[in-house]
C-alpha positions in Angstrom: 4.8 -2.1 -6.4 2.2 -0.3 -5.0 -0.3 -2.1 -7.6 1.2 -5.4 -6.3 0.6 -4.5 -2.5 -2.8 -3.6 -3.4 -3.4 -6.8 -4.9 -2.3 -8.7 -2.1 -4.6 -6.1 0.3 -7.5 -7.0 -1.6 -6.9 -10.7 -1.4 -6.2 -10.3 2.4 -9.6 -8.1 2.7 -11.7 -10.3 0.7 -10.5 -13.5 2.8 -11.3 -11.0 5.8 -8.0 -12.5 7.4 -6.3 -10.9 10.7 -2.9 -10.7 12.2 -0.9 -12.0 15.0 1.3 -10.0 17.3 5.0 -11.6 17.7 3.7 -12.6 21.2 1.4 -14.9 19.7 -1.6 -13.2 20.9 -4.0 -13.1 17.8 -5.4 -9.8 16.5 -8.9 -9.3 15.1 -9.9 -8.0 11.7 -13.4 -6.5 11.1 -14.5 -6.0 7.6 -17.2 -3.7 7.6 -20.2 -3.2 5.0 -23.2 -0.6 5.4 -25.2 -3.3 7.4 -22.4 -4.6 9.8 -19.4 -6.4 10.2 -17.7 -9.8 9.6 -14.8 -10.2 12.3 -12.3 -13.0 12.3 -8.7 -13.9 13.2 -5.7 -14.9 11.2 -2.2 -16.4 11.7 -0.6 -13.4 10.0 2.0 -11.5 11.9 2.1 -7.7 12.6 5.5 -7.6 10.7 3.2 -9.8 7.7 0.6 -7.1 7.7 3.1 -4.2 7.3 4.4 -6.1 4.1 1.3 -6.5 2.3 -1.5 -3.8 3.4 -1.1 0.1 3.2 -1.4 0.5 7.0 0.7 1.9 9.6 1.3 -0.6 12.6 0.4 1.9 15.5 1.4 1.4 19.2 -1.0 -1.0 20.9 -2.2 -2.8 17.3 -2.1 -6.1 19.2 -4.9 -5.0 21.4 -7.1 -3.5 18.6 -9.0 -4.6 15.5 -7.9 -3.9 12.2 -11.1 -2.6 10.4 -11.5 -2.7 6.8 -14.5 0.0 6.1 -16.9 0.0 3.4 -15.3 2.2 1.6 -12.2 -0.2 1.7 -10.1 1.7 4.1 -7.9 0.4 6.7 -7.5 1.7 10.1 -7.2 0.4 13.7 -10.0 0.6 16.4 -9.9 -0.1 20.2 -14.1 -0.7 19.9 -15.4 -4.4 20.6 -16.3 -6.4 17.7 -19.8 -6.0 18.6 -19.9 -2.3 19.2 -18.2 -2.3 15.6 -20.8 -4.1 14.0 -24.0 -1.8 15.4 -21.6 1.5 14.3 -22.0 0.2 10.8 -25.7 -1.0 10.6 -25.6 -4.1 12.2 -27.4 -5.9 15.1 -24.5 -5.6 17.4 -23.1 -8.8 17.2 -20.1 -9.8 15.5 -18.5 -13.5 16.6 -15.0 -14.0 15.9 -14.5 -17.0 13.0 -10.9 -18.6 12.7 -9.2 -17.8 9.6 -7.4 -20.7 7.5 -3.6 -20.6 7.1 -2.9 -19.5 3.4 -0.7 -21.8 1.2 0.7 -21.5 -2.0 -1.2 -22.7 -4.9 0.2 -25.7 -6.8 1.0 -24.8 -10.6 3.4 -23.0 -12.8 5.2 -20.4 -11.0 7.9 -17.6 -12.4 10.1 -15.4 -10.7 10.8 -11.8 -12.2 13.7 -9.6 -10.4 13.7 -6.1 -10.3 16.3 -3.4 -10.9 19.2 -3.2 -8.2 19.6 -0.5 -6.0 23.0 0.5 -5.3 22.5 3.9 -4.1 24.6 2.6 -1.0 27.7 1.4 -3.3 29.6 4.4 -4.5 31.6 2.3 -6.8 28.7 1.2 -9.0 26.3 4.4 -8.5 22.4 4.5 -7.6 21.3 2.0 -10.4 22.6 -0.8 -12.0 21.9 -3.6 -14.2 19.2 -4.1 -17.3 15.3 -4.2 -17.7 14.0 -6.4 -15.3 14.7 -10.4 -15.9 12.2 -13.3 -15.5 13.3 -16.8 -14.5 12.0 -20.1 -16.7 8.3 -20.7 -15.8 8.4 -24.1 -13.5 5.9 -26.3 -11.9 5.9 -26.6 -8.4 3.8 -28.7 -5.9 4.0 -27.1 -2.8 2.5 -29.9 -0.6 0.5 -27.8 1.4 3.2 -25.4 2.9 5.4 -22.4 1.7 9.4 -23.0 2.0 11.7 -21.2 -0.1 13.4 -24.7 -1.4 10.5 -25.2 -3.7 10.6 -22.0 -5.4 14.1 -21.8 -5.3 15.5 -25.2 -6.4 18.6 -24.4 -8.2 19.9 -23.0 -4.7 18.9 -26.0 -2.5 21.3 -26.8 -0.1 23.1 -23.6 -0.8 20.8 -21.4 1.7 20.6 -21.5 5.5 16.9 -20.9 5.7 15.3 -19.7 8.7 11.8 -18.9 9.5 10.8 -15.1 10.3 7.0 -15.7 10.3 4.5 -18.1 9.1 4.9 -17.0 5.9 8.3 -15.4 5.7 11.9 -16.6 5.6 15.5 -15.4 5.7 18.0 -16.8 3.6 21.8 -16.8 4.4 23.5 -17.5 0.9 26.8 -16.0 2.3 28.4 -14.4 5.4 32.0 -14.3 5.7 34.2 -12.3 7.8 37.9 -11.9 8.0 39.8 -9.7 10.5 43.8 -9.2 11.3 45.7 -6.6 12.9 45.3 -4.6 9.5 42.0 -4.4 9.8 38.5 -6.6 8.6 36.5 -7.3 5.8 32.9 -8.6 5.6 30.7 -9.7 2.9 27.3 -11.2 2.9 24.1 -12.2 0.4 21.2 -12.5 2.4 17.4 -13.4 0.8 14.0 -12.8 2.5 10.8 -13.8 1.1 7.3 -13.7 2.2 4.3 -15.1 0.6 1.5 -12.3 0.3 -1.0 -14.1 -1.3 -1.9 -17.9 -2.6 -0.4 -16.4 -5.9 2.4 -14.5 -5.2 5.7 -14.2 -3.3 7.5 -11.2 -2.9 11.4 -11.3 -2.0 14.6 -9.2 -1.8 18.0 -9.9 -2.4 20.8 -8.0 -0.5 24.5 -8.1 -1.1 26.5 -6.0 1.8 30.5 -5.7 1.7 32.6 -3.6 4.3 36.3 -3.3 4.6 37.9 -1.3 7.5 41.5 -0.7 8.2 43.3 -0.3 11.8 46.1 1.9 10.2 44.3 5.5 11.3 45.2 7.0 7.9 42.7 9.3 6.7 43.7 9.1 3.1 43.3 5.0 3.5 40.0 5.3 5.5 38.7 7.6 2.6 39.7 5.0 0.0 38.6 2.2 1.8 35.0 4.1 2.2 34.5 4.4 -1.5 35.1 0.6 -1.5 31.8 0.0 1.2 29.1 -1.7 -1.0 25.5 -2.6 -0.2 23.0 -3.3 -2.9 19.4 -4.7 -3.1 17.5 -6.5 -5.8 13.6 -7.0 -5.5 12.1 -9.7 -7.0 8.8 -11.2 -7.1 7.5 -14.8 -7.8 3.8 -15.2 -9.2 1.6 -18.2 -10.3 1.1 -18.1 -13.9 -1.0 -19.8 -16.6 
């Protein structure tokens, strides 16, 4: 997974994109060499940067510049872009340029699922499942925008999708709850997907089941505690040749 994150970061750095705060305020990024910096802004949110780049989103980040230094490291700076350019050997000028919105590339895509983490599901144990599995390769024409229904066509119409950012989605496949005088049960299946580069989408599937009793019996509650279950299955979709 770290290799995939670094790959995503390399694309982000190469395109010298930036981030945008949840409030809509755009954040600057400066890609610096030993002879100055290039400064741009983008439409990524802070959450999307946190998911794709190995950098801590510190307090006040929306008012700072995300700097990629000549050695490839990322960090935040309160310096003005022109001052950063001067610091890294430039002439003290770093005009901001707008970064184009990232979209997935048309072509053949394949989904590969990872091992399921069931550490929060006592009845199943820590990890379950066979080695990672892959879906069939499928031709996708994205139409210039990222939407999960294009990638997960088999579930189209079965999932309630809501946008959580310009490149991220949350899908509710199931969300059921029942309650009575005896207790309550709830079960849900939630998918999250994020476009991290034009050729890669990272996702996660979370199954959550809970059951409770109003009886107040310690033995019954202990048994029900062992029936609580939450599993997480990561997956990644990539453009393939």
